[in-house]
C-alpha positions in Angstrom: 155.4 231.1 197.8 153.5 229.8 200.6 149.2 228.8 201.3 147.8 231.6 202.9 145.2 230.1 205.7 142.3 231.1 203.9 143.1 227.9 201.0 140.5 225.6 201.1 141.2 221.8 199.7 138.4 219.7 197.9 138.5 216.8 198.6 136.0 213.4 197.9 133.2 211.9 199.3 134.9 208.2 200.3 132.2 206.9 202.2 129.2 207.1 199.6 131.5 207.8 196.3 130.1 204.6 194.5 127.2 205.4 194.4 127.5 209.1 193.3 129.9 207.5 190.9 126.3 205.3 190.4 124.2 207.7 190.0 125.7 210.4 187.7 126.2 207.9 185.5 122.6 205.8 186.0 121.8 210.4 184.9 123.4 210.1 181.9 122.3 206.5 181.1 118.5 207.1 181.5 119.1 210.8 178.6 120.5 208.5 176.0 117.8 206.2 176.7 115.6 208.9 175.7 117.4 210.4 173.6 116.4 207.3 170.3 115.6 203.5 170.4 117.9 200.6 171.2 119.0 199.3 168.7 117.9 195.5 167.1 119.7 193.1 165.1 118.2 192.3 161.2 116.4 189.3 160.4 120.1 188.6 158.3 122.0 189.4 162.2 119.9 187.2 163.7 120.1 184.4 160.8 116.5 182.8 162.1 116.1 180.3 159.0 120.0 178.6 160.7 119.7 179.1 164.3 117.5 177.3 166.9 115.4 179.8 168.5 114.3 179.4 172.1 112.0 181.3 174.2 111.5 181.0 177.8 108.1 181.0 179.8 109.8 182.4 182.4 112.2 185.4 182.1 115.3 185.6 184.0 116.7 188.6 185.5 120.2 189.3 183.5 122.6 193.2 182.7 123.4 193.5 178.7 125.3 196.2 176.7 122.6 198.0 174.2 123.7 199.7 171.5 121.8 203.6 171.4 123.3 205.1 167.8 126.9 205.3 168.2 126.6 205.2 172.0 126.3 201.6 174.8 125.0 201.5 178.2 124.9 198.4 180.5 121.4 197.7 181.4 118.9 195.4 184.0 117.4 193.7 181.3 114.7 190.5 181.3 116.1 187.8 179.0 113.3 186.1 177.1 114.7 184.6 174.0 118.0 184.0 172.4 119.7 181.6 170.0 123.3 180.5 170.2 124.2 184.7 168.9 121.9 187.3 170.5 119.5 187.7 173.1 115.8 189.0 173.4 115.4 191.6 176.3 112.9 193.3 177.5 114.2 196.0 179.3 113.3 198.5 181.9 114.4 202.4 180.6 115.1 203.4 184.6 117.3 200.5 185.5 120.6 201.5 183.9 124.4 200.4 185.1 128.0 202.0 184.6 
């Protein structure tokens, strides 16, 4: 069967594809963040009685994975404290990335 002249072929926007994908994923991540609170480690998991805790006077910009229930998203955050096995971050809800 020959294609008719009225058929339209849909393509992708190659010039802005990365931006479009990033915006779509950011909207999904923001929806995940609105649905609940991020999970935190408990005292047993942190092992603060055994591991040293370092706090920084000047937070550093980091990109971290954060769990919201069974969903994990990657966000920009500020690193405020850490142990050899975990870190504490302060987050900006508007900056979620793939």
